[in-house]
N, C-alpha and C positions, 0 to 999 in steps of 0.2 A: 606328746599330747595324744590322748586316746580319742577314737572316734566310734560312736555307737554303730553297730551293724544290725541288720534285721536278723531275726531268728533263723530264717531260711538260709541266709549266707553263712552264718555261724555254723549251722548244721552241716552245710556242704563243705566248709573249710576244715571241719574237724573229722570228716569221714576219712577212712583209710584210702578209699578210692572214690572218685567223684567224676561224673561226666560233665559237671557244670564248668563253665568258663565265664570270664568277664570281658566286657567290651568297653573301650574308652570312647566316649562321645565328645566331640568338640564343636562348640558353637562360636563362630566368629561374627561379631556385630560391630557396626559403626553407624553413627548418626546419618552419614551421607549415603548409606546403602539402603535400597528399597526393602530388602529382606536379608536376614542373617544367612551366613553360610553354615550349613550343618553337615559334618562329616563323622563317620564312624570308622574306627580302626578295627575292622572285622575282616578276617582273611578266609572265612569259610567259603566253600564253593557256592556259586550262584544256585538259587532254587530252580525248580522245574520251569518256572516262567522266565528265568534269566535275570530276575531282579537281584540287584546288589544294593539293597537298602535295609536299614533297621528303623522300625517304627517304635518310638518311645514317647509315651504321654501324648500321642496324637501328632507328633512332629516327625518328619521324615529326615533321616540322616543317610546320606549317600556313602557307601563304602568306598573309602579313598585312603591310600597309604599316607600315614604321618607318624612322627615319633615325637615324644615329649620327654624332656628331662624335668622331672618333678621338683618343686621347691624343697629346700631343706626345712626341717622343722626342729631346729635346735634351740630356739628361744633367745639366741644371742645376736643373730644377724637378720637383716631384712631379707625375706625369702625371695629368691629369683629362680627362674627356670628358662628353658628354651623350647621352642616349637619348630619342628622342621616338617614341611609339607612337600610331597613330591610335586614337581613342576612338569608333569607329563603332558597335560593338554593346554596349558597356558591360560585357562579361563580364570583360575584363582589369581594368577599374577596380574591379569588385566584388572581385576577388582581391586587388588592392593594398590596398583598404580593410579586408580581413578579417585582415590580419597587422600586426604591429608590428616595427619595426626594418628594417635595410637588406636588400635582395635581393642575391643572388649572381648575377652576369651573366657568361655565357661567350659571347664573340663569336668566330665561326669563319668563315673564308673557304674555300669549296670550289669546284672547277670544276663547271660545269653538267653536263658529260658524265660526270664521275667524282665524284659527291658524297660518296663514302666517303673521299676523300683530303682531309685538312685541310692547307691551305697555310699558314695563319697563324691564331693564336688569341690572345685577350686575356681574362684572368680579372679581373673588376672587381667592385666593390661599387656598388649603386645606392641613393642616399638623396636626401633633399630633394625628394620627389616632389610635383609640382604638376600640376593638370589643369584643363581647361575642357571645353566641349561637344565640341570636336573633337580635342584632343590631350592625351596623358598624357606628362609629361616629367620626367626625373630626372637628377641629376648622378651621373656615374660617376667612380670613383676607384680607383686601385690601392692596396693596402696599403703604407703607408710603412714599409719595412723598417728604415730608420734610426731610427725612433721607439723601437725596443726596444733600441738599442745604447747602452751596454753593458747587457745584461740583468740583471746583478747588480753590486753594489759589491764591489770587491776589498779585503776586510777580512781581518784575521788569523783571524777566526773561520771564514770561508768558504774562504779560501785560505791555510792555514798554511804551505805550501811557499814562498810568495812572500816571507815575512818571516823 
């Protein structure tokens, strides 16, 4: 499956040498949370003011280490992935413990120099969360759109025009 990219990113990817890089942004949300958790997988040194944040579309993403195994795109199976977040300060673990049910996860890829431009995104659900002293890990999955098909039974009561 192809995904359209901006002309800027295509130009940078086709260059023989490019100083451009891309950042993975992760937004974790849940109906029981007051505000979503926003983290960026950016390992550049802190700026002169010591800030370790990425501002994208007016939202602040804290630079925090995490790893994602992206979903397969083979058209045969239900895509699944995993997200592992470092458990270094225990604040994210406390948030995960405070709510019940799956988290909504939005993964976005943005260029370093133009973080307001989203080149790719995946909306996923995070469940089956496990943790230890160093890592918090959960399984990511997309909604299975075929599970609801057909949404209703075709009976004379519901669809009289068919009979």
